[in-house]
C-alpha positions as CSV (number, residue, x, y, z in Angstrom):
1,M,-174.5,-7.7,107.4
2,V,-171.6,-9.4,109.2
3,S,-173.3,-8.7,112.6
4,D,-176.4,-10.7,111.5
5,N,-174.4,-13.8,112.2
6,I,-174.5,-13.0,115.9
7,K,-177.8,-11.2,116.5
8,L,-180.7,-12.6,114.4
9,T,-181.6,-16.2,115.4
10,P,-182.9,-17.6,118.7
11,Q,-179.5,-19.2,119.1
12,N,-178.1,-15.6,119.3
13,A,-180.0,-14.8,122.4
14,P,-176.9,-14.9,124.6
15,H,-175.2,-12.3,122.2
16,R,-178.3,-10.1,122.3
17,A,-178.3,-10.3,126.1
18,L,-174.8,-8.9,126.2
19,Y,-175.8,-6.1,123.8
20,H,-178.7,-5.2,126.2
21,A,-176.1,-5.3,129.0
22,L,-174.4,-2.4,127.0
23,G,-177.6,-0.5,127.1
24,L,-178.4,-1.0,123.4
25,T,-182.0,-0.9,122.4
26,E,-183.7,-3.3,119.9
27,E,-183.6,-0.5,117.3
28,E,-179.8,0.0,117.8
29,I,-179.1,-3.8,117.6
30,S,-181.0,-4.1,114.4
31,R,-178.9,-1.5,112.6
32,P,-175.4,-1.9,111.1
33,L,-172.8,-2.0,114.0
34,V,-170.1,0.5,113.2
35,G,-166.8,0.2,115.2
36,I,-165.2,3.6,116.0
37,V,-161.5,2.9,116.6
38,S,-160.5,5.7,119.0
39,S,-156.8,6.5,119.4
40,Y,-157.6,8.9,122.2
41,N,-155.1,9.2,125.1
42,E,-153.7,11.8,127.5
43,I,-150.0,11.4,126.7
44,V,-149.9,12.2,123.0
45,P,-150.6,15.9,122.0
46,G,-151.9,14.6,118.6
47,H,-154.5,12.5,120.4
48,M,-155.7,14.5,123.3
49,N,-158.6,16.0,121.2
50,I,-159.6,12.7,119.6
51,D,-162.4,12.2,122.1
52,K,-164.2,15.1,120.6
53,I,-163.6,13.8,117.1
54,V,-165.0,10.4,118.1
55,D,-168.1,12.0,119.6
56,A,-168.7,13.8,116.2
57,V,-168.1,10.5,114.3
58,K,-170.7,8.8,116.5
59,L,-173.2,11.5,115.7
60,G,-172.6,11.1,112.0
61,V,-173.0,7.4,112.1
62,A,-176.2,7.6,114.1
63,M,-177.6,10.4,111.8
64,A,-177.1,8.1,108.8
65,G,-178.8,5.1,110.4
66,G,-175.9,3.1,112.0
67,T,-175.1,2.2,115.6
68,P,-171.7,3.5,116.6
69,I,-169.6,1.5,119.2
70,V,-166.2,2.8,120.3
71,F,-163.1,0.7,121.1
72,P,-159.5,1.8,121.6
73,A,-156.2,1.7,119.8
74,I,-152.8,2.5,121.4
75,A,-150.6,5.3,120.2
76,V,-147.0,6.5,121.0
77,C,-145.8,10.1,120.8
78,D,-142.5,9.8,118.9
79,G,-141.4,13.2,120.2
80,I,-141.7,12.0,123.8
81,A,-140.2,8.6,122.9
82,M,-137.2,10.2,121.1
83,G,-133.7,9.8,122.3
84,H,-134.1,7.0,124.8
85,V,-135.1,3.3,125.0
86,G,-138.7,4.3,124.4
87,M,-138.0,4.9,120.7
88,K,-137.2,1.2,120.3
89,Y,-140.9,0.6,121.0
90,S,-142.4,3.2,118.6
91,L,-142.3,1.6,115.2
92,V,-143.2,-1.9,116.5
93,T,-146.5,-0.4,117.8
94,R,-147.6,-0.1,114.1
95,D,-148.0,-3.9,113.9
96,L,-149.5,-4.1,117.4
97,I,-152.1,-1.6,116.4
98,A,-153.0,-3.5,113.2
99,D,-153.1,-6.8,115.0
100,S,-155.3,-5.6,118.0
101,T,-157.7,-3.8,115.7
102,E,-158.1,-6.9,113.6
103,A,-158.8,-8.9,116.7
104,M,-161.4,-6.5,118.1
105,A,-163.2,-6.1,114.8
106,L,-163.5,-9.8,114.0
107,A,-164.3,-10.9,117.6
108,H,-167.3,-8.5,117.8
109,G,-168.7,-8.9,114.3
110,F,-168.6,-5.2,113.2
111,D,-170.2,-4.3,109.9
112,A,-168.0,-1.3,109.2
113,L,-165.3,0.8,110.9
114,V,-164.3,4.5,111.2
115,M,-160.6,4.8,112.1
116,V,-159.7,7.8,114.2
117,P,-155.9,8.0,114.3
118,N,-153.4,10.9,114.1
119,C,-149.8,10.2,114.9
120,D,-146.9,8.4,113.3
121,K,-147.5,4.7,113.7
122,N,-151.2,4.9,114.4
123,V,-152.2,5.9,110.9
124,P,-150.3,3.2,108.9
125,G,-151.2,0.6,111.6
126,L,-154.9,1.3,111.2
127,L,-154.6,1.4,107.4
128,M,-153.0,-2.1,107.6
129,A,-155.9,-3.3,109.7
130,A,-158.4,-1.8,107.3
131,A,-156.8,-3.7,104.4
132,R,-156.8,-7.0,106.3
133,L,-160.4,-6.7,107.4
134,N,-161.8,-5.3,104.2
135,L,-164.9,-3.9,105.9
136,P,-166.4,-0.6,104.7
137,T,-164.0,1.9,106.4
138,V,-163.4,5.6,106.5
139,F,-160.5,7.5,108.2
140,V,-160.7,10.8,110.0
141,S,-157.6,12.0,111.8
142,G,-157.2,14.3,114.8
143,G,-155.6,16.9,112.6
144,P,-152.4,18.9,112.6
145,M,-151.1,21.2,115.4
146,L,-151.0,25.0,114.7
147,A,-147.5,26.4,114.1
148,G,-145.9,28.2,117.0
149,H,-144.3,31.7,116.8
150,V,-140.9,32.9,118.0
151,D,-139.5,36.3,117.0
152,G,-142.3,36.8,114.5
153,C,-141.5,33.5,112.7
154,K,-143.6,30.3,112.6
155,T,-142.1,27.3,114.3
156,S,-142.7,23.6,114.7
157,F,-141.3,20.7,116.7
158,S,-138.1,20.6,114.6
159,S,-137.5,24.2,115.7
160,I,-137.2,23.3,119.4
161,S,-135.0,20.3,118.5
162,E,-132.6,22.5,116.5
163,A,-132.7,25.1,119.3
164,V,-131.1,22.6,121.6
165,G,-128.2,22.3,119.2
166,E,-128.0,26.1,119.0
167,F,-127.9,26.3,122.8
168,N,-125.2,23.6,123.0
169,A,-123.1,25.5,120.5
170,G,-123.5,28.7,122.5
171,K,-125.6,30.4,119.8
172,I,-128.6,31.1,122.0
173,T,-129.2,31.7,125.7
174,E,-131.0,29.4,128.1
175,E,-133.8,32.0,128.2
176,K,-134.2,31.9,124.4
177,L,-134.3,28.1,124.6
178,R,-137.0,28.3,127.2
179,E,-139.0,30.6,124.9
180,Y,-138.8,28.0,122.1
181,E,-139.9,25.4,124.6
182,L,-143.0,27.3,125.6
183,K,-144.0,28.6,122.1
184,T,-143.1,25.9,119.6
185,C,-146.0,23.5,120.2
186,P,-149.0,25.8,120.9
187,S,-152.0,23.5,120.5
188,C,-153.1,19.9,120.4
189,G,-152.6,18.0,117.1
190,S,-149.9,16.2,115.1
191,C,-146.7,18.3,114.9
192,S,-147.2,21.1,112.4
193,G,-144.7,20.4,109.7
194,M,-144.7,17.7,107.0
195,Y,-143.5,15.1,109.4
196,T,-144.6,11.4,109.4
197,A,-148.0,11.9,111.0
198,N,-149.1,14.6,108.6
199,S,-147.5,12.9,105.7
200,M,-149.5,9.7,106.3
201,N,-152.8,11.6,107.0
202,C,-152.3,13.5,103.7
203,L,-151.5,10.3,101.9
204,T,-154.7,8.7,103.4
205,E,-156.6,11.3,101.4
206,V,-154.7,10.4,98.2
207,L,-155.3,6.7,98.7
208,G,-159.0,7.5,98.8
209,M,-159.5,6.3,102.4
210,G,-160.1,9.8,104.0
211,L,-162.4,12.7,103.1
212,R,-161.0,16.0,101.8
213,G,-159.2,17.9,104.5
214,N,-158.3,14.8,106.5
215,G,-154.6,15.6,106.4
216,T,-154.7,19.4,106.6
217,I,-157.6,20.9,108.6
218,P,-156.0,22.0,111.9
219,A,-156.9,20.0,115.0
220,V,-158.4,23.0,116.8
221,Y,-160.7,24.1,113.9
222,S,-164.4,23.4,114.2
223,A,-164.3,22.3,110.5
224,R,-162.6,19.1,111.8
225,I,-165.6,18.3,113.9
226,E,-167.8,18.8,110.8
227,L,-165.4,16.5,108.9
228,A,-165.7,13.9,111.6
229,K,-169.5,14.0,111.3
230,H,-169.3,13.6,107.5
231,A,-166.9,10.6,108.0
232,G,-169.6,8.9,110.1
233,M,-172.1,9.6,107.4
234,A,-169.7,8.4,104.6
235,V,-169.1,5.0,106.2
236,M,-172.9,4.3,106.2
237,D,-173.0,5.2,102.5
238,M,-170.1,2.8,101.9
239,V,-172.1,0.1,103.7
240,K,-175.1,0.7,101.4
241,R,-172.9,0.7,98.3
242,D,-170.7,-2.2,99.6
243,I,-167.5,-0.2,98.9
244,R,-164.6,-1.8,100.7
245,P,-160.9,-0.8,101.3
246,R,-159.5,-3.2,98.7
247,D,-161.8,-1.6,96.2
248,I,-160.1,1.7,97.0
249,M,-156.5,0.8,97.8
250,T,-155.5,-0.7,94.5
251,E,-152.1,-0.7,92.9
252,A,-153.0,2.4,91.0
253,A,-154.0,4.1,94.2
254,F,-150.6,3.4,95.8
255,K,-148.9,4.8,92.7
256,N,-151.0,7.9,93.2
257,A,-149.9,8.1,96.8
258,L,-146.2,7.7,95.8
259,T,-146.6,10.4,93.2
260,V,-148.2,12.9,95.7
261,D,-145.5,11.9,98.2
262,M,-142.9,13.1,95.8
263,A,-144.7,16.3,95.0
264,L,-145.5,17.1,98.7
265,G,-142.0,16.1,100.1
266,C,-143.3,13.7,102.7
267,S,-141.4,12.0,105.5
268,T,-139.0,9.3,104.4
269,N,-141.0,7.0,106.8
270,S,-143.7,6.9,104.1
271,M,-141.3,4.6,102.3
272,L,-141.7,2.1,105.2
273,H,-145.4,2.4,105.6
274,L,-146.8,2.5,102.1
275,P,-145.2,-0.9,101.1
276,A,-146.5,-2.4,104.4
277,I,-150.0,-1.2,103.8
278,A,-149.9,-2.4,100.2
279,H,-148.7,-5.8,101.3
280,E,-151.8,-6.2,103.4
281,C,-153.8,-5.5,100.2
282,G,-151.9,-8.2,98.4
283,I,-149.8,-5.6,96.4
284,E,-146.0,-5.6,96.5
285,I,-144.2,-2.3,96.1
286,D,-140.5,-2.4,95.4
287,L,-138.5,0.7,96.6
288,D,-137.1,1.0,93.0
289,I,-140.5,2.3,91.9
290,A,-139.9,5.4,94.1
291,N,-137.1,6.7,91.9
292,S,-139.0,6.0,88.6
293,I,-142.0,8.0,90.0
294,S,-139.7,10.7,91.3
295,E,-138.0,11.1,87.9
296,K,-141.3,12.3,86.4
297,T,-142.9,14.0,89.4
298,P,-142.0,17.6,90.2
299,N,-141.6,18.7,93.9
300,L,-144.3,21.4,94.5
301,C,-144.1,21.9,98.3
302,H,-141.4,22.8,100.8
303,L,-143.3,22.5,104.1
304,A,-141.3,22.5,107.3
305,P,-138.7,21.1,107.9
306,A,-137.8,21.7,104.2
307,G,-139.2,25.3,104.2
308,R,-141.1,27.9,106.2
309,T,-144.6,26.9,105.4
310,Y,-146.8,24.6,107.5
311,V,-149.7,22.2,107.2
312,E,-152.1,25.0,108.2
313,D,-150.8,27.0,105.2
314,L,-151.3,24.0,102.9
315,D,-154.9,23.8,104.1
316,E,-155.5,27.4,103.2
317,A,-153.9,26.8,99.8
318,G,-156.4,24.2,98.9
319,G,-155.0,21.1,100.7
320,V,-154.0,17.8,99.2
321,Y,-156.7,17.9,96.5
322,A,-155.1,21.2,95.2
323,I,-151.7,19.4,94.9
324,M,-153.4,16.5,93.0
325,H,-155.2,19.0,90.8
326,E,-151.7,20.5,89.8
327,L,-150.3,17.0,89.2
328,N,-153.2,16.1,87.0
329,K,-152.4,18.9,84.6
330,K,-149.6,16.7,83.4
331,G,-151.6,13.5,83.7
332,L,-149.5,12.1,86.5
333,L,-152.4,10.6,88.5
334,N,-154.8,7.7,87.8
335,T,-158.1,9.6,88.2
336,D,-160.3,6.5,87.9
337,C,-159.5,5.2,91.4
338,M,-162.5,4.8,93.7
339,T,-162.6,6.7,97.1
340,V,-164.6,6.7,100.3
341,T,-166.7,9.5,98.8
342,G,-168.2,7.0,96.4
343,K,-166.7,9.1,93.6
344,T,-163.5,8.7,91.7
345,V,-160.3,10.7,92.3
346,G,-161.0,12.6,89.1
347,E,-164.4,13.7,90.3
348,N,-163.1,14.6,93.7
349,I,-160.3,16.9,92.5
350,A,-162.1,18.4,89.5
351,N,-162.8,21.8,91.1
352,T,-159.9,22.2,93.6
353,P,-157.6,25.0,92.3
354,N,-154.3,26.0,93.9
355,L,-155.2,29.0,96.0
356,D,-151.6,30.0,97.0
357,P,-148.7,29.4,94.5
358,E,-146.3,30.4,97.3
359,V,-147.3,27.3,99.3
360,I,-148.1,24.9,96.4
361,R,-145.9,25.8,93.4
362,P,-147.7,25.6,90.1
363,I,-146.5,22.5,88.2
364,E,-144.9,24.8,85.6
365,N,-142.7,26.3,88.3
366,P,-141.7,23.5,90.7
367,Y,-139.0,23.6,93.4
368,S,-137.4,20.8,91.3
369,E,-138.3,18.7,88.3
370,T,-137.9,15.5,90.4
371,G,-139.6,14.4,93.6
372,G,-138.9,15.2,97.2
373,I,-137.7,11.7,98.2
374,A,-134.9,9.6,96.7
375,V,-133.8,6.0,97.1
376,L,-130.0,5.6,97.0
377,K,-128.2,2.3,96.3
378,G,-124.6,1.3,96.0
379,N,-122.1,-0.9,97.8
380,L,-123.0,0.6,101.1
381,A,-126.7,0.1,100.6
382,P,-127.2,-2.8,98.1
383,E,-130.9,-3.0,98.9
384,G,-131.5,0.7,99.2
385,S,-131.6,3.7,101.5
386,V,-133.9,6.7,101.7
387,V,-133.3,10.5,101.9
388,K,-135.7,13.4,101.9
389,R,-134.1,15.2,99.0
390,S,-136.3,18.3,99.3
391,A,-134.9,19.0,102.8
392,V,-131.2,18.7,101.7
393,L,-129.3,21.9,101.1
394,P,-128.1,22.2,97.5
395,E,-124.4,22.1,98.5
396,M,-125.0,18.7,100.2
397,L,-126.7,16.9,97.3
398,V,-123.3,15.6,96.4
399,H,-120.8,15.0,99.2
400,E,-117.7,13.0,100.0
401,G,-116.0,12.8,103.3
402,P,-114.5,10.6,106.1
403,A,-116.7,8.3,108.1
404,R,-117.2,8.9,111.9
405,V,-118.5,5.5,113.0
406,F,-120.8,5.0,116.0
407,E,-122.5,1.8,117.2
408,C,-125.6,3.5,118.6
409,E,-127.4,6.9,118.6
410,E,-126.3,7.8,122.1
411,D,-122.6,7.5,121.2
412,A,-123.1,9.7,118.1
413,Q,-125.1,12.3,120.1
414,A,-122.4,12.5,122.8
415,A,-119.7,13.1,120.1
416,I,-121.8,15.8,118.4
417,N,-122.6,17.6,121.8
418,A,-118.8,17.5,122.6
419,G,-117.9,19.2,119.4
420,K,-116.1,16.2,118.0
421,I,-117.7,16.3,114.6
422,N,-116.0,18.3,111.9
423,P,-117.1,19.9,108.7
424,G,-117.0,17.4,105.9
425,D,-117.6,14.4,108.1
426,V,-120.0,11.6,107.4
427,V,-121.6,10.4,110.6
428,V,-122.5,6.7,110.5
429,I,-124.9,5.3,113.1
430,R,-125.4,1.6,112.9
431,Y,-127.0,-1.3,114.8
432,E,-130.2,0.8,114.9
433,G,-132.2,-1.2,112.4
434,P,-135.3,-3.4,112.9
435,K,-133.2,-6.3,114.3
436,G,-130.1,-4.4,115.5
437,G,-131.9,-1.7,117.5
438,P,-134.1,-3.6,117.8
439,G,-137.1,-1.5,116.7
440,M,-135.4,0.8,114.1
441,R,-135.2,3.9,116.2
442,E,-136.0,7.3,114.7
443,M,-133.1,9.8,115.4
444,L,-134.1,13.4,115.4
445,N,-131.8,14.5,118.2
446,P,-128.4,14.0,116.4
447,T,-129.7,15.5,113.1
448,S,-131.2,18.5,114.9
449,A,-128.0,19.0,116.9
450,I,-126.0,19.0,113.6
451,M,-128.3,21.6,112.1
452,G,-128.4,23.7,115.3
453,M,-124.6,23.8,115.5
454,G,-124.4,25.2,111.9
455,L,-123.0,22.0,110.4
456,G,-126.0,21.2,108.2
457,S,-124.2,22.4,105.0
458,S,-121.1,20.3,105.6
459,V,-121.9,17.2,107.6
460,A,-124.0,14.1,106.4
461,L,-125.5,11.4,108.5
462,I,-126.2,7.8,107.6
463,T,-128.0,5.1,109.6
464,D,-129.6,1.7,109.3
465,G,-132.2,3.1,111.6
466,R,-134.6,5.8,110.7
467,F,-134.5,9.6,110.6
468,S,-137.5,11.6,111.8
469,G,-139.9,13.2,109.4
470,A,-138.8,16.4,111.2
471,T,-135.2,15.9,110.0
472,R,-133.6,18.1,107.5
473,G,-130.1,18.0,106.0
474,A,-128.2,15.2,104.2
475,C,-129.6,12.5,106.4
476,I,-129.8,9.0,104.8
477,G,-131.7,6.4,106.7
478,H,-133.2,2.9,106.3
479,V,-129.8,1.7,104.9
480,S,-130.4,-2.0,104.0
481,P,-129.3,-4.6,104.8
482,E,-128.8,-3.4,108.3
483,A,-125.5,-4.1,110.2
484,A,-127.2,-6.7,112.5
485,S,-128.1,-8.7,109.3
486,G,-124.7,-8.6,107.9
487,G,-125.1,-5.4,105.8
488,P,-122.0,-3.6,104.5
489,I,-122.7,-0.6,106.8
490,G,-121.2,-2.9,109.4
491,I,-117.8,-3.0,107.7
492,V,-117.3,0.8,107.6
493,R,-114.2,1.9,109.5
494,E,-113.3,5.2,111.1
495,G,-111.9,7.5,108.4
496,D,-113.2,5.5,105.4
497,I,-114.3,7.8,102.6
498,I,-118.0,7.7,101.8
499,S,-119.5,9.2,98.7
500,I,-123.1,10.5,98.5
501,D,-124.6,11.4,95.2
502,I,-128.3,12.1,95.7
503,P,-129.1,13.2,92.1
504,G,-127.3,10.0,90.9
505,N,-129.1,7.9,93.5
506,K,-125.7,6.5,94.8
507,L,-124.3,5.7,98.2
508,E,-120.8,4.2,98.1
509,L,-118.0,3.2,100.4
510,K,-114.7,4.2,98.6
511,I,-112.6,1.1,99.1
512,S,-111.3,-1.4,96.6
513,A,-113.4,-4.3,95.5
514,Q,-110.9,-6.7,96.9
515,E,-110.9,-5.0,100.4
516,Y,-114.7,-4.7,100.3
517,E,-114.9,-8.5,99.7
518,E,-112.4,-9.3,102.4
519,R,-114.1,-7.2,105.0
520,M,-117.5,-8.7,104.2
521,K,-116.1,-12.2,104.5
522,A,-114.6,-11.4,107.9
523,F,-117.6,-9.4,109.2
524,V,-119.5,-10.9,112.2
525,P,-122.5,-8.8,113.2
526,K,-122.8,-7.9,116.9
527,T,-125.6,-9.1,119.2
528,K,-127.1,-7.5,122.3
529,P,-129.1,-8.8,125.2
530,L,-132.9,-8.3,124.8
531,S,-135.9,-8.6,127.1
532,G,-139.7,-8.6,126.8
533,Y,-141.4,-7.7,123.6
534,L,-138.2,-6.6,121.9
535,R,-136.8,-10.1,122.1
536,R,-139.9,-11.4,120.4
537,Y,-139.8,-8.6,117.8
538,A,-136.1,-9.3,117.0
539,A,-137.0,-13.0,116.5
540,L,-139.7,-12.1,114.1
541,V,-137.3,-9.9,112.1
542,S,-134.8,-12.8,111.9
543,S,-137.5,-15.1,110.7
544,G,-138.4,-12.7,107.9
545,A,-141.9,-12.0,109.1
546,K,-143.3,-9.4,106.7
547,G,-144.7,-7.0,109.3
548,A,-141.7,-7.2,111.5
549,V,-139.2,-6.3,108.8
550,L,-141.4,-3.2,108.1
551,N,-141.6,-3.5,104.4
């Protein structure tokens, strides 16, 4: 065991003295030391119940013969950080979480880990740490929030965001907006649609790093407490078998994750996180692979914001394993991959039928023959951009219109609120990338305002920042290179015609090749004053640090 290096010999007496200072008995010190990485805090709704999950994990570890020891990880609520300077700090916490967890685990000689994350950056950050450390590790999340209810219809966080747009457009009263406010988010847990947190928790199951139900059992269900106990037991089994994250997170496992991503219609942010996690495993994922996988993977789910079903419905329908079972009917998964259960993917999904074809479409009757995410390229995004195709209205899959150019999210939001965006427009929000933001802000507010004002079928949005997993509509994010790095999104002028062809995977600025070349030669990216951690982060991006550029 790793911990033997600091607890067995006479020379380790000082270490053992400190263990005794913790109140650990000789019996506890002699067992494998299992770090429980707790993301509990009192500011994130998805994390306020994690203390109970952690207690259950501790019981599971102890029942299986280990010594559980808790240490913390930070977490940001993207919903609370949205729309102000706080969002500049959200994405960068992913790397802070990975770094600090690595430091804690190695400094204290843990033999194994159980990661207890839930929300957007917390899950990928801890997956990155697991890959780096390569200690036996199991994930168990805090679970999804229950859907809310307004006027007899289920709601989620995107519902309240769009309600603000409806209110600004005079479509609903302040009293109705208040009703949405009070009823949209009715419980603890990660927001109830297929947003980034739930996407990554579901993909953790697919990667093989979480037990069945990790991504879908609601936060308030007692079944999640049982799942947490089983996670504690499972990590002790991994210790005995010497099963480690890099045995599980192989190249084939990441291809499985991308395949389920397409079938499930996950957040576009998964296209940032999966390559970053893979990189920590020594595996490089090119975004181009997304389209090749999408071409052969049918989209089977339209969970909110793409449709009117929610993660709780997916759980009742059989969960992630049921989706995998459908995909395996056409041989789209590698079923030989190892998982934290000690069994292969094929063994795990063998008896997991689809229990609700309205929630999970049978593979013979998909929403579309291609996947829920598309990567677009062209002279406006030479290195790629990402759109959640499954959440785009059919009439907006191909669109051409004049550019409305804004240098930051706040300026775009002000124009939308003032009614200055017209049907047919293409809203361009730039200098919001990893370097230009800095921090690559997620922009749910402008997209929700567009939808709430009834412009979702006629207005597109493009940014070198990110769009939220809760976003729906023709919203194309992650445009690369970003404006601050000299990307062509920086040369777009007011009124330029932009062409979007999602089925054709194209994003083009409709100017002549000569004018394009002249603008690019003359283009000088803007800079902005920075302070504190953002200055350091922007410097890392400029230097090409892998984590900092988020790929």
